[in-house]
C-alpha positions as CSV (number, residue, x, y, z in Angstrom):
1,M,-88.5,-55.1,-87.5
2,L,-88.3,-51.4,-87.9
3,I,-90.4,-49.1,-85.7
4,N,-91.9,-45.7,-86.3
5,M,-89.6,-43.1,-84.6
6,N,-92.7,-41.2,-83.4
7,S,-93.9,-44.2,-81.4
8,K,-93.0,-45.1,-77.9
9,P,-89.9,-47.4,-77.6
10,I,-90.9,-51.0,-77.4
11,N,-88.2,-52.3,-75.1
12,R,-86.5,-51.0,-71.9
13,L,-83.2,-52.9,-72.5
14,K,-81.0,-49.9,-72.3
15,A,-82.6,-48.7,-69.1
16,V,-82.4,-52.2,-67.4
17,L,-78.7,-52.6,-68.4
18,A,-78.0,-49.1,-67.0
19,E,-79.9,-49.9,-63.7
20,Q,-77.7,-53.0,-63.3
21,G,-74.4,-51.4,-64.3
22,K,-74.1,-53.8,-67.3
23,T,-72.8,-52.9,-70.7
24,N,-73.8,-53.8,-74.3
25,K,-70.5,-55.7,-74.5
26,W,-71.4,-57.8,-71.4
27,L,-74.8,-58.7,-72.8
28,A,-73.3,-59.5,-76.3
29,E,-70.9,-61.9,-74.6
30,K,-73.6,-63.6,-72.6
31,L,-75.8,-64.1,-75.6
32,N,-73.0,-64.7,-78.1
33,K,-74.2,-61.8,-80.2
34,N,-72.5,-58.9,-82.0
35,E,-72.3,-55.7,-80.0
36,T,-73.9,-53.9,-82.9
37,T,-77.0,-56.1,-82.6
38,I,-77.3,-55.3,-78.9
39,S,-76.9,-51.6,-79.7
40,R,-79.7,-51.7,-82.2
41,W,-81.9,-53.4,-79.7
42,C,-81.1,-50.8,-77.0
43,T,-82.0,-48.0,-79.3
44,N,-85.2,-49.7,-80.4
45,E,-84.0,-49.7,-84.0
46,T,-84.8,-53.4,-84.1
47,Q,-86.3,-55.9,-81.6
48,P,-85.0,-59.2,-80.4
49,S,-87.3,-62.2,-80.8
50,M,-89.5,-63.2,-77.8
51,D,-87.2,-66.2,-77.3
52,T,-84.2,-63.8,-77.1
53,F,-86.1,-61.5,-74.7
54,I,-86.4,-64.5,-72.4
55,L,-82.7,-65.3,-72.6
56,I,-81.9,-61.6,-71.9
57,A,-84.3,-61.7,-68.9
58,K,-82.5,-64.8,-67.6
59,A,-79.1,-63.2,-68.1
60,L,-80.2,-60.1,-66.2
61,S,-82.2,-62.0,-63.6
62,V,-85.4,-60.0,-64.2
63,D,-88.9,-60.9,-65.3
64,V,-89.2,-60.5,-69.1
65,K,-92.0,-58.0,-68.5
66,E,-89.4,-55.6,-67.1
67,L,-87.8,-55.5,-70.5
68,I,-90.9,-54.4,-72.4
69,N,-92.7,-51.1,-72.2
70,S,-96.4,-51.3,-71.4
71,T,-98.7,-50.5,-74.2
72,K,-101.2,-48.7,-72.0
């Protein structure tokens, strides 16, 4: 899913990883995904599925809502 570059980023994955001192590589290993995929999620170039957001939230021990920017 591509997003309009003028729009607000959909996810906060990069920020949450930074807050926890975790890297893209760490998350890629936890989810058994390619680091490039994680990077594309972190830059909001593409978005993970909602099921994957839930797995990410579990890996980071956060509520899934913390990974998604508010639409308000």
